[in-house]
C-alpha positions in Angstrom: -22.1 -45.5 -75.5 -20.9 -43.3 -73.0 -23.6 -41.8 -70.6 -26.3 -44.3 -72.0 -29.1 -45.0 -69.5 -29.8 -48.8 -68.8 -32.8 -50.0 -67.1 -31.7 -52.7 -65.2 -34.6 -55.4 -64.7 -34.9 -57.3 -61.1 -33.1 -60.3 -61.0 -31.6 -62.7 -58.5 -28.2 -64.7 -58.9 -27.4 -67.9 -57.4 -23.7 -66.6 -56.3 -23.4 -65.9 -52.7 -22.3 -62.1 -51.4 -23.2 -58.8 -52.0 -20.0 -58.1 -54.1 -21.5 -60.7 -56.9 -24.2 -58.2 -57.3 -21.7 -55.9 -59.1 -20.9 -58.7 -61.2 -24.5 -59.5 -62.2 -25.1 -55.9 -62.9 -22.4 -55.4 -65.3 -23.4 -58.6 -67.1 -26.9 -57.5 -67.4 -25.8 -53.8 -68.6 -23.4 -55.2 -71.2 -25.9 -57.8 -72.5 -28.6 -54.8 -73.1 -25.8 -52.9 -74.9 -25.2 -55.7 -77.2 -28.8 -55.8 -77.9 -29.9 -58.7 -75.8 -33.5 -58.6 -74.5 -33.8 -58.3 -70.9 -35.7 -61.4 -70.3 -33.0 -63.5 -72.0 -30.0 -62.0 -70.0 -32.4 -62.4 -66.5 -32.8 -65.9 -67.8 -29.2 -66.1 -68.4 -28.2 -65.0 -65.1 -30.8 -67.2 -63.1 -29.7 -70.4 -64.7 -26.2 -69.5 -63.9 -24.5 -71.8 -61.5 -21.4 -70.8 -59.6 -18.4 -73.2 -60.3 -14.9 -74.0 -59.4 -14.8 -72.7 -55.9 -16.9 -69.6 -56.4 -19.6 -70.5 -54.4 -20.3 -73.6 -55.7 -22.0 -76.4 -53.9 -20.6 -79.8 -53.5 -22.5 -82.8 -51.7 -21.4 -85.9 -49.8 -24.0 -88.6 -49.2 -23.4 -91.7 -46.9 -26.5 -94.0 -46.4 -29.6 -91.3 -45.6 -27.3 -88.6 -44.7 -26.6 -85.9 -47.0 -24.2 -82.7 -46.1 -23.7 -79.9 -48.5 -20.3 -78.2 -48.7 -20.0 -74.5 -50.3 -16.6 -73.6 -51.4 -15.8 -69.7 -51.3 -12.2 -69.6 -52.8 -9.7 -67.0 -50.8 -6.8 -65.9 -52.1 -5.9 -62.9 -50.5 -7.0 -60.1 -47.9 -9.8 -58.8 -49.9 -11.4 -62.0 -51.0 -11.0 -63.5 -47.7 -12.6 -60.6 -46.0 -15.4 -60.0 -48.2 -16.4 -63.7 -48.0 -16.1 -63.4 -44.3 -18.7 -60.7 -44.3 -21.0 -62.6 -46.2 -20.8 -65.5 -43.5 -21.6 -63.1 -40.8 -25.4 -63.4 -41.9 -25.5 -67.3 -41.9 -27.4 -68.7 -38.9 -25.7 -71.6 -37.1 -22.5 -71.3 -39.2 -20.5 -74.4 -39.8 -17.0 -73.4 -41.1 -14.1 -75.1 -42.5 -10.7 -72.8 -43.2 -8.6 -74.6 -45.3 -5.1 -73.0 -45.8 -2.3 -74.3 -47.9 1.1 -73.0 -48.7 2.0 -74.5 -52.0 3.5 -72.3 -54.7 0.2 -71.8 -56.6 -1.3 -70.6 -53.1 1.8 -68.5 -52.5 4.3 -69.6 -49.7 3.8 -66.5 -47.5 0.9 -66.7 -45.3 1.3 -63.3 -43.6 -2.0 -62.1 -45.4 -3.9 -64.3 -42.9 -3.2 -61.3 -40.6 -4.5 -58.6 -43.0 -7.7 -60.6 -43.8 -10.3 -59.3 -41.3 -11.0 -62.9 -39.6 -12.6 -60.7 -36.6 -15.6 -60.4 -38.7 -16.4 -63.9 -37.4 -17.1 -62.1 -33.9 -20.5 -61.0 -35.5 -21.4 -64.5 -37.0 -23.5 -66.9 -34.9 -20.7 -69.8 -35.2 -22.1 -73.5 -34.6 -18.5 -75.0 -35.4 -15.4 -74.3 -37.1 -12.5 -76.7 -38.1 -8.9 -75.7 -39.4 -7.3 -77.9 -42.0 -4.5 -77.7 -44.6 -0.9 -77.6 -44.7 -1.1 -74.5 -42.9 -4.0 -75.1 -40.7 -1.9 -74.2 -37.4 -1.0 -70.9 -38.6 -4.8 -70.3 -38.9 -5.7 -71.5 -35.4 -3.1 -68.8 -34.2 -5.0 -66.2 -36.5 -7.9 -66.9 -34.9 -6.7 -66.9 -31.4 -6.4 -63.2 -31.7 -9.3 -62.5 -34.0 -12.2 -64.4 -31.8 -13.4 -62.2 -28.8 -14.9 -65.4 -27.1 -12.9 -68.4 -28.7 -14.4 -71.8 -28.0 -13.8 -73.4 -24.7 -11.9 -76.4 -26.2 -9.0 -75.8 -28.9 -10.5 -75.4 -32.5 -10.1 -78.8 -34.3 -7.1 -78.5 -36.6 -6.0 -81.2 -38.6 -3.4 -80.7 -41.7 -5.2 -83.3 -43.8 -8.1 -82.5 -45.9 -9.3 -85.9 -46.3 -9.7 -86.3 -42.4 -11.1 -82.9 -42.3 -14.0 -83.8 -44.6 -14.5 -86.8 -42.4 -14.7 -84.9 -39.3 -17.0 -82.3 -40.7 -19.3 -85.0 -42.1 -19.7 -86.7 -38.6 -20.2 -83.2 -36.9 -22.8 -82.0 -39.5 -26.6 -83.2 -39.5 -28.4 -84.5 -42.5 -29.0 -81.5 -44.8 -26.7 -78.9 -43.2 -24.6 -76.7 -45.4 -20.7 -76.5 -44.3 -19.2 -73.6 -45.9 -15.5 -74.2 -46.8 -12.8 -71.1 -47.4 -9.8 -72.9 -49.1 -6.7 -71.4 -50.6 -6.3 -72.5 -54.3 -4.6 -76.0 -53.8 -6.7 -76.8 -50.9 -9.8 -76.1 -53.1 -8.3 -78.7 -55.8 -7.9 -81.5 -53.3 -11.1 -80.6 -51.5 -12.8 -80.9 -54.9 -10.9 -84.2 -55.8 -11.7 -85.9 -52.5 -15.3 -84.9 -53.0 -15.2 -86.5 -56.6 -15.2 -83.3 -58.4 -12.3 -82.3 -60.9 -11.3 -79.3 -62.9 -13.9 -77.8 -64.9 -12.9 -77.6 -68.5 -15.8 -75.1 -69.5 
């Protein structure tokens, strides 16, 4: 099949970030090579919903107030930097950085210094919050990354439960809060939001 030209139809994907465009193109190309017609391939792509920290949206509602949380898992400098590039284009960005150093995350968090947190200088930040076991390390990294840091210290709470409460109180009804967690921070966040490990 080398050298075969494939006509890629126009389609949209629910997964956020330009880097997911490559995944979508690959999926359609493979479907086409397997004999799946383009309408079916596009329909499958458009009905796909991000899951398990890869852009999924979790919702918390208390009374009439509803706040969405979009999870963008970060595992290394590459994933962190690409997600930060996406956030540069979000107006009035509300952001939680949730950093743990459990075994599944990696005990060494020096990779935070290799991640391009400086990209937040091009974002329109409404507010941000640091949480997780290494929340203070994340705040120190931001101190050096932000050209114009907030006039008051960045809220920093190790308890992810407390971070959810604080963010919900600060957000307005209908807001979307972006959450960039490491692996075990994501698991805890999902559990606290009533979402457990997907088995599909």
